[in-house]
N, C-alpha and C positions, 0 to 999 in steps of 0.2 A: 878525742871523740867522747862526749858525755856518757854515751851508752855503755862504754867499757867500765864505768864506775858503778854500774848497777849491781855487779856481783862482788864488789870489794868487801862488803861486810861478810859475805859467805866465805870468801877466801881467807879473811883475817881470822874469823872465829872457827871455821871448820875447813881447814886446808885440805885434809884428806878426803872429806866428803865432796869437795869441789873436784878433786882429782878423780874420784870414783865416778862422779857424774860425767866428766869428760870421756872417761874410758867407756862407760855404758853407752853414751850417745854415739861415740865413735864406732863401737861394735855394731850398733843398730844401723848406722848410716853406711858403713863400709863392709859389713859382713853379710850382705844380703845374698851373696853367692853361695852361702852354705845351704845345705839341704833344708834345715829347719826353717830358717828365715825366708828362703825362697818360696817355700810352701805357704807360709803365713801371708806373704805379699800376694801370691797368686789367688788365695782364697778371699782376702780382704784388700783389694788394691786401693780403693778410695780411702779407707781408714789408714792404711799404711802411708799414703801420700799426705794426709792431714798430719800424721805424726811426724813425717819428714819436715813439713812446713814449720813445725814448732821446734823439733829437735835440732835441725841444722843451724838456725840462728843462735840457739842457746849454746851449742857446742862451740861455735865460732867466737861468741862473746866471752865465754869462759876461758877458752884457750888464748884469746887476745888479751884478756886481763892478766893471765899468768905471764905472757911474754912481756907485756908492758911493765909489770912489777920487776921482772928480772932486768929489763933494760934500764929501769930507773936506778938500780943499784950498780950494775956492771957496765951498762952501755954508755956510749959517748953522749954528750949534751945535744939536745935537739932531735934525737932519734925517736922519742916518744910520739911526736907529731906524725912522722912518716909511718910508724907502726899503726897509729890510729887510723890514718887514711887507708892503709892497705887492708886493715881488718874491716873497715867500712865497705870497701870495694868487694871483698869476698862475701861480706854479709848480703850486699845487694844482689850479687850474682847468684848466690845459693838460694836466696828467697825467690828470685825470678825463675830459677830452675824448678823449684818445687811448685810454683804457680803454673808453669808450663806443663808439668806432669798432671796436675789436676785438670787443666784444660784438655789434655790428651785423653784422659779417662772420660771426660764429658763427651768428646767426639766419638770415642769408641762406643759409648752407650747409645748415641744417636744413630751410628751406622750399624748398630746391633751386632757388634763384634765382641760379644761377651767372652768368647773363648780365646780372644787375642789379648796379649799383654801390652803390645805397642802398635802404634800406627806404622804404615810403610815408611821406609827409610827417608824418602824425599819429604813427605809431609811432616814427619817427626823432626827432621833437620831444620826445615823452615820454621816450624813452631818454636823450637827451643832456641834457635839462633835469633829469632825475632824478640823473644823475651829477654835473652841475655844482652842483646843490643840495647833494648830499652833500659835495662839496669845500668849498662855502661854510660849511656847518655845521661841518665839521672845523676850518676856519680860525677861526671864532668860538669854538669850544670851546677850542682851543689858546691863544687870546688871553684866555681867562678870562671870556667872556660867559656868562650864564645861558641854557641851552637851554630851560628851563621858561618863562622870561619871553618868550623869542623865540617859542616855540610858541603862547603865549597871544595875543600881539599879532598873530602871523601868522594865527591862527584867527579873530580878530575882523575883520581885514581881508578874509580869505577869505569870511566870512559876508556882509559888505557887497557884495563883488564878485559873489557868487552871487545875491544878491537883485536886483542891477541888471542882471545878464546871464543871465537865466533861459533865454531862447531860445538864446543862444550856447552856454551850458553844456549845454543839451539836445543840441545838435549835437555838442559835444565828447564827452560821455559816450556818445552813440550811436556816434560814430566809434571810441571805445575799445572798446565792445562788439563792433562789427564786426571790429576788429583782433584781439580775443581769440578770437572765434568763427571768424574767418578763412574766411568763405564764398566768397571769391574772392581772387585774387592780382593783382598788377600785370601787365598784358599780357593778361589774360583778358577775354572779352566777356560782358556780362550784358544781359538783356532785362527791362525794367521792366514793371509791370503794365499801363501804358498803351500798350505796344507799342514804345516807344523802346528802342534798344539801342546799345551802343558798347563800345569797349575801355577798360578801367580804366587810366588813366594816372597818377592820384594820389589819395591819401586824406589830406586835411589835417585840421586841427582843426575846420573848419566844414562842409566839403562834400567829396563824391566827384566827381571829374572823369572824364567819359567822352568818348572820341574817337569820333564817329559816322562812318558810311560816307562822308558828304559832307565829311569833314575839319573839321566844326564841333565845338565842345566843349560838351557837355551838363553843366551844373553842378547836381548834386542834393544838397540839404542832407542831412547825415547822419541827422538825425531822421526826415526823410521816407523815406529809404532803409530805415531800420530798421523803420518801420511797415508798409511795403508788401511784398508778395511779389515776388520777381524770379527769373528763370531764369539760371543760370550756364551759358553756352555754352562755357566753357573756352577754351583757347588753341590754338596750332598743334600741341601735342603730345598732344592728346586727341581720340580718334575721335568722330565725330558720326554717329548712326544713326537717320535718319528713315524713315518709311514713306509710300508713296503709293498711292492708289486708282486703278484703271483699270477702265473699264466696257467690256465686250466682249459682242457679241451672243450670245444664248442658243443660236443655231444652231451656234456653234463649240464643239466638244467640250471640256469643262473640262480634260481631261488634255492635250489639244493646246494649249489656251490657257496653261496653267501652264508647259508646256515652252517655248513661244514667249517668254513673259515672262522666264523664267529665262535662256534663251539670250541675250536682248537685254541683260540686266543683266551677264552674264559678258563680253560684248563691250566693255563700257565700261572704258577704261583708268583712269579717275579714281575707280572704285569698288574698295574693298579686296576681295581674293579670299578673305581669311580674317578674320573668319568669312564663309562663303559667303552670297550673297543668298538670301532666303527669299521664296517665292511661295505665297500661300494664296487659296482661294476663300472670301470672307467673307460673301457674300450671294447666294443663288440663289432667293430668294423673290420677287424682282421682276425685271422685264425692263428693261434688259439686266443680265447678271450682273456682280457687283462683285468684283474681285481686288485683293489687297494685296501690294505689293512692299516688302520690308524690306531695306535696303542700308546699308552702312557706308562713310563717307567718312573720309579721313585726319584732317580737322578741319572745324570749322564753315565757315570761309571757302571751303574747297574744294568745299563742297556746291553752290554756285551753278553753277559750271561743270559739275560732275558731274551735277547734276539735268538740265541742258539736254542733255548727252550721252545720258543714260538715256532721255529722252523721244524723242530722235531715233532711237535704236536700236529702241525699241518701235514707232515708226511704220514703220520699214523692215521689221522682222520681221513685223508684221501684213500689210503690203503684199505681202510675198513669198508669203504663203499665200492672198491674195485677201480678207483681212479688214481691218477698221479699227476704231479706237476708236469706240464707239457713244455717241451722245447718249442722254439719258433719253427713254424711250418712254412716252407717255400715250395711252390710248384715249379718244376723244371721240364720244359719240352725240348727234345733233341731231334736232330735230323743229320743225315750223312752229308758232309760238306765236301766239295771238290778240293783236292789238294792243290795249293798254289805254290809254284816254284818261282821265286824271284831271283833273277840273276842279273848281274851287271851286263851292259851291252858289250858284245865282242868287238874286236878291232875291225873286222870285216863289215859288221853291221854299221858301225859308225862311219866307215869310209864310204859306204853306199849312199849315205845321206848327202855327200858333197857333190856340188855341181861339177867339179873338175874330175870326178870319178865315174860319172854316169855312163861314159862311153867305154869304160874299161871292162874287160871280161873278168869272170870269176878267178881265172888263173892269175891275171895281172893284179887283181885285188889281193890275192893270197901272197903274191910276191911283195907287194907294198906292206902288207901286214907283218910279214916276217922281218922286214927291215924297220919296223916301227916299235915303239915301246910306250907303255903307260907311265906317266909321271904325275906327281901331286905337288902343287904349288900352294904355299901358305898365303893367307890373305895379307895384302899390303906389299907383296913382292913384285918388283918390276921384272917383267918377262923379257920385253924388248924395249930398250931405251931409244929415244929419239936421236937419230944420227947413227945408229948401230946397223950394220949389215947383218940381216938374219941368215942363219945357216940351216933353217928347218921350217917346216910348216907345222903349226900347232892346231889340232882339232879339239874343240871343247866337248868333253863328255858330261861333266857336271860343273856347276859354278858359274860365276859371272866374271868376265874380263872387261875392264874399263879402258877405253881408248881416249887419249888426250893429245892436244897439240899445244905448242908454245906460240902464243900470239906475239904480235909486233911489240906489245908493251912488256913482254917478258913474263906474262902471267899465264900459267897452264890453263887450258880450257878443255873440259870433257865434251867430246863430240859424239860418243856412242858407247853402248854397252853390249858386248857380245855374249851370247848365251849358248846353251847346249845345241850342238849341230853346226855351229859356225866355226870358221877358222881364220887365221891371220899369219902374216909373215911371208906370204907367197911372192908378192911383187918384189920385195927387197931381196929375197933369196934368188929369184930368177935373173934379175937384172943387175945383181951385185951393186945395188945402189943403197945409200943410207935410208933408213926408214924415216919418214916425215912425221910419224906418230909414235907415241909411247903406249905400250900395252902393259897394264898392271892388273894383278889379281884383286878384285874387290872382295871376294870370298875365297875360301879354300877351293881350289880348282883342280879337277882331274883332266889331264890332256892326253891325246895320242900324238906323239911327236914323230913326224915323217922327215927323214933325212933327204937332202937334195939328190943323193944318188938314186933314190927310188924313182923320182920323176925323170931324171936323166936317162935311166935305163929304159923306161917305158917309151919316152919320146924318141929315143934312138931306134927302137924296134918298131914303132908305129908312126911313120911319117904322115899317115892319113889324119892323125889327130892334131897336127900342127895348126891348121887353120882354126879348127874348133876350139882348141886350147887358147890360141891367141885372142879369139873373140871374147872368150870368158874373162881373160885377164883384162882386156880393154874395158869391158863392162864394169869390172870391179874398180878399175882406175877412175872411170867416169863417176861412179857412185861416191868416190872419195874426194872428188874435186873440191867440194865446198870445204872439206876439212883441210885440204892442202892450201886453199886460198886464205884460210884463217891462220895458217901457221906462219911463224916468223921465217922459217926455212921452207919455201915452197917447193924446192926441188925441181927436177927435170920432168917435163910432160912427155910421157911415152905414147907411142902409137902402135897400131897392130903390126906395122912393118918392123918396129923395134923388137917386138916379141918373136916374130918369125925369124928375124935375123939371129936372135939369141939362140933359138932352138936349132937352127941350121949349124951354128958354131959347135953345139954339143955333138952333132953327128959327124963333123969333119975330123 
């Protein structure tokens, strides 16, 4: 590398001076974390960056010259060329790094972030990596490498990386979009859609970091932040102008109320006097009246102390005129209401609803009730299956019972829905014949279950009811004729004589 020979005369004539220059330049470049140099860099950032742009190449060239001289004497043959290429690469990278720093300071001046030393992490990373990549490409081009082949291989690797890191790249590009749109700056406060808020302290390649009021750090992925809406509350140099509602009794003249509220706002030292506070009557259609006070604070953080001061001054101002902030007023009219007692139907009351019990006396109904019990069936439960002989009568108190038959094709068919006050199972129970229908609970069902012994006892003691009871049963059978005809198992057709014969057998 010809540039390494620029300092050969200095090294030959003033070796120690060259060593001292390397040391001084190294102290400047690598010792900026000391208190003295850090303060100088903070006060004069642009001048420091210009000095870096000169000092870094000089130190690299001087150090490279020393290394090349030593390798000429003690190193193997041919190593000088490799050293020269390595020094040239470091020279290009350091130069592009210093140029990136100057560009960073330029952007900081555009964004008016004079109090900031660096851009957010994502913007800074993209800026410096772009300049370093340009330096690397320049080095490879000067060394004779094919840029086309390099771009093809780099594109293939980038495609694989993009496939494996989809979520991470989503955060990266969302961060880039936020950096380009620039909806907020470092140091500003933002409020997220879920109510969380904090001061933006960094935007890196994956997430945005917010410093909350309790000094905790809220890490929000860039992709999540880009998808949701947020409110920029800005920083200390941006006024904050909220409005507050105050309710005052309707007895206070609105002109007096507005004057009192305005005077209270003007007494607050933490509220800006320009623009002036604004007081408006916003709602006089309800009691109490609602007033709006619009004020300006120097910034969002100062709002908390200023709001407290404003509420105190409003309290004192209203108290001085004998008024106060009014709560909401509601008129309530009352009257004595009749007491309602809601009770479930008794077993006797439910039995009186049945056609088979209309001829029974109260004593007979009580006997039936004593031998009956309430049961609850869950929805979907089969109560009586088709072909099963029933051993009881079920009276529906609450719910719906679905009746279905099996058709000749083997497909069940719903023929009826029984509701409160209806009953089932009587025909199968009396005649000891299989039921030709299936009874299932469509909803949760409450039943009164009457055992066969109840009817047996009544019919034995009341022969006069045989004819009436047989007619009722025949009518129920006739009403179910269409359902039987649709069933695959039609069963036997009963007559009134069949029922009378059955009841006579009970009495024998």
